[in-house]
C-alpha positions as protocol buffer text, in pm:
chain_id: "A"
residue {
  index: 1
  type: MET
  ca { x: 10142 y: 13029 z: 3996 }
}
residue {
  index: 2
  type: SER
  ca { x: 10240 y: 12928 z: 4345 }
}
residue {
  index: 3
  type: ASP
  ca { x: 10223 y: 12639 z: 4590 }
}
residue {
  index: 4
  type: LYS
  ca { x: 10453 y: 12427 z: 4374 }
}
residue {
  index: 5
  type: PHE
  ca { x: 10798 y: 12288 z: 4435 }
}
residue {
  index: 6
  type: VAL
  ca { x: 11075 y: 12485 z: 4256 }
}
residue {
  index: 7
  type: GLU
  ca { x: 11446 y: 12394 z: 4240 }
}
residue {
  index: 8
  type: ILE
  ca { x: 11720 y: 12599 z: 4077 }
}
residue {
  index: 9
  type: THR
  ca { x: 12035 y: 12405 z: 3988 }
}
residue {
  index: 10
  type: LEU
  ca { x: 12346 y: 12620 z: 4003 }
}
residue {
  index: 11
  type: SER
  ca { x: 12676 y: 12566 z: 3821 }
}
residue {
  index: 12
  type: GLY
  ca { x: 12869 y: 12310 z: 4021 }
}
residue {
  index: 13
  type: GLY
  ca { x: 12555 y: 12108 z: 4098 }
}
residue {
  index: 14
  type: GLU
  ca { x: 12429 y: 12291 z: 4408 }
}
residue {
  index: 15
  type: VAL
  ca { x: 12048 y: 12301 z: 4424 }
}
residue {
  index: 16
  type: VAL
  ca { x: 11845 y: 12583 z: 4582 }
}
residue {
  index: 17
  type: THR
  ca { x: 11490 y: 12479 z: 4675 }
}
residue {
  index: 18
  type: PHE
  ca { x: 11182 y: 12700 z: 4706 }
}
residue {
  index: 19
  type: THR
  ca { x: 10835 y: 12608 z: 4828 }
}
residue {
  index: 20
  type: ASP
  ca { x: 10524 y: 12823 z: 4830 }
}
residue {
  index: 21
  type: THR
  ca { x: 10683 y: 13102 z: 4628 }
}
residue {
  index: 22
  type: GLU
  ca { x: 10536 y: 13309 z: 4347 }
}
residue {
  index: 23
  type: TYR
  ca { x: 10666 y: 13237 z: 3996 }
}
residue {
  index: 24
  type: HIS
  ca { x: 10570 y: 13261 z: 3631 }
}
residue {
  index: 25
  type: LEU
  ca { x: 10669 y: 13030 z: 3345 }
}
residue {
  index: 26
  type: GLU
  ca { x: 10586 y: 13153 z: 2995 }
}
residue {
  index: 27
  type: PHE
  ca { x: 10674 y: 13032 z: 2646 }
}
residue {
  index: 28
  type: PRO
  ca { x: 10593 y: 13226 z: 2327 }
}
residue {
  index: 29
  type: PRO
  ca { x: 10408 y: 13036 z: 2054 }
}
residue {
  index: 30
  type: ALA
  ca { x: 10624 y: 12860 z: 1797 }
}
residue {
  index: 31
  type: ASP
  ca { x: 10678 y: 13038 z: 1464 }
}
residue {
  index: 32
  type: LEU
  ca { x: 10611 y: 12856 z: 1137 }
}
residue {
  index: 33
  type: TYR
  ca { x: 10907 y: 12895 z: 898 }
}
residue {
  index: 34
  type: THR
  ca { x: 10869 y: 12820 z: 526 }
}
residue {
  index: 35
  type: GLY
  ca { x: 11186 y: 12756 z: 328 }
}
residue {
  index: 36
  type: ALA
  ca { x: 11253 y: 12852 z: -34 }
}
residue {
  index: 37
  type: ASP
  ca { x: 11170 y: 12494 z: -142 }
}
residue {
  index: 38
  type: GLY
  ca { x: 10832 y: 12507 z: 34 }
}
residue {
  index: 39
  type: SER
  ca { x: 10935 y: 12290 z: 328 }
}
residue {
  index: 40
  type: GLN
  ca { x: 10808 y: 12402 z: 665 }
}
residue {
  index: 41
  type: ALA
  ca { x: 10931 y: 12378 z: 1022 }
}
residue {
  index: 42
  type: PHE
  ca { x: 10829 y: 12519 z: 1357 }
}
residue {
  index: 43
  type: ILE
  ca { x: 11084 y: 12739 z: 1534 }
}
residue {
  index: 44
  type: VAL
  ca { x: 11054 y: 12711 z: 1912 }
}
residue {
  index: 45
  type: LYS
  ca { x: 11181 y: 13012 z: 2107 }
}
residue {
  index: 46
  type: SER
  ca { x: 11308 y: 13016 z: 2462 }
}
residue {
  index: 47
  type: GLY
  ca { x: 11067 y: 13114 z: 2735 }
}
residue {
  index: 48
  type: THR
  ca { x: 11104 y: 13303 z: 3060 }
}
residue {
  index: 49
  type: PHE
  ca { x: 11096 y: 13169 z: 3414 }
}
residue {
  index: 50
  type: SER
  ca { x: 11049 y: 13442 z: 3677 }
}
residue {
  index: 51
  type: ILE
  ca { x: 11058 y: 13387 z: 4050 }
}
residue {
  index: 52
  type: ARG
  ca { x: 10988 y: 13639 z: 4324 }
}
residue {
  index: 53
  type: THR
  ca { x: 11276 y: 13602 z: 4566 }
}
residue {
  index: 54
  type: PRO
  ca { x: 11572 y: 13805 z: 4689 }
}
residue {
  index: 55
  type: GLU
  ca { x: 11907 y: 13751 z: 4520 }
}
residue {
  index: 56
  type: PHE
  ca { x: 12093 y: 13446 z: 4644 }
}
residue {
  index: 57
  type: LYS
  ca { x: 12454 y: 13342 z: 4599 }
}
residue {
  index: 58
  type: GLY
  ca { x: 12512 y: 13204 z: 4250 }
}
residue {
  index: 59
  type: TRP
  ca { x: 12168 y: 13294 z: 4109 }
}
residue {
  index: 60
  type: GLN
  ca { x: 12317 y: 13429 z: 3784 }
}
residue {
  index: 61
  type: GLY
  ca { x: 12504 y: 13103 z: 3724 }
}
residue {
  index: 62
  type: ALA
  ca { x: 12193 y: 12883 z: 3726 }
}
residue {
  index: 63
  type: GLU
  ca { x: 12201 y: 12596 z: 3477 }
}
residue {
  index: 64
  type: GLY
  ca { x: 11849 y: 12464 z: 3520 }
}
residue {
  index: 65
  type: VAL
  ca { x: 11510 y: 12515 z: 3680 }
}
residue {
  index: 66
  type: THR
  ca { x: 11281 y: 12234 z: 3797 }
}
residue {
  index: 67
  type: VAL
  ca { x: 10913 y: 12323 z: 3845 }
}
residue {
  index: 68
  type: ASP
  ca { x: 10700 y: 12054 z: 4005 }
}
residue {
  index: 69
  type: GLY
  ca { x: 10916 y: 11778 z: 3852 }
}
residue {
  index: 70
  type: ALA
  ca { x: 10963 y: 11928 z: 3501 }
}
residue {
  index: 71
  type: PHE
  ca { x: 11321 y: 12040 z: 3417 }
}
residue {
  index: 72
  type: TYR
  ca { x: 11396 y: 12348 z: 3202 }
}
residue {
  index: 73
  type: GLU
  ca { x: 11749 y: 12433 z: 3089 }
}
residue {
  index: 74
  type: VAL
  ca { x: 11864 y: 12793 z: 3141 }
}
residue {
  index: 75
  type: LYS
  ca { x: 11963 y: 12927 z: 2796 }
}
residue {
  index: 76
  type: ARG
  ca { x: 12232 y: 13190 z: 2743 }
}
residue {
  index: 77
  type: ASN
  ca { x: 12250 y: 13217 z: 2363 }
}
residue {
  index: 78
  type: PHE
  ca { x: 12090 y: 13560 z: 2326 }
}
residue {
  index: 79
  type: ARG
  ca { x: 11962 y: 13643 z: 2676 }
}
residue {
  index: 80
  type: TYR
  ca { x: 12101 y: 13614 z: 3027 }
}
residue {
  index: 81
  type: PRO
  ca { x: 11947 y: 13590 z: 3375 }
}
residue {
  index: 82
  type: THR
  ca { x: 11835 y: 13933 z: 3497 }
}
residue {
  index: 83
  type: GLN
  ca { x: 11683 y: 14095 z: 3802 }
}
residue {
  index: 84
  type: GLU
  ca { x: 11382 y: 14328 z: 3785 }
}
residue {
  index: 85
  type: GLY
  ca { x: 11280 y: 14454 z: 4126 }
}
residue {
  index: 86
  type: GLU
  ca { x: 11183 y: 14155 z: 4342 }
}
residue {
  index: 87
  type: TRP
  ca { x: 11192 y: 13915 z: 4044 }
}
residue {
  index: 88
  type: LEU
  ca { x: 11480 y: 13702 z: 3915 }
}
residue {
  index: 89
  type: GLN
  ca { x: 11427 y: 13611 z: 3549 }
}
residue {
  index: 90
  type: TYR
  ca { x: 11581 y: 13322 z: 3358 }
}
residue {
  index: 91
  type: PRO
  ca { x: 11561 y: 13244 z: 2984 }
}
residue {
  index: 92
  type: VAL
  ca { x: 11464 y: 12874 z: 2964 }
}
residue {
  index: 93
  type: GLY
  ca { x: 11414 y: 12610 z: 2697 }
}
residue {
  index: 94
  type: GLN
  ca { x: 11147 y: 12340 z: 2687 }
}
């Protein structure tokens, strides 16, 4: 995806804005969990937001990502922001 407005909110409230940059936002499908009593629930997993940009000050401390008006919280329970080549990757929740 590209040609959309992307903002990354850093810890402390500073916002870094990107326009016309390449990014990907992916969420795995929810898993159906069945309990011992037969009750069922969907388990929603965190997704990944990747943006092609050089490192910038504070990128690892991001708290949220806004893509074309939709906000996604950066999650740090089991995964952390990483860098792979030209891509910065953030675990995000819906």
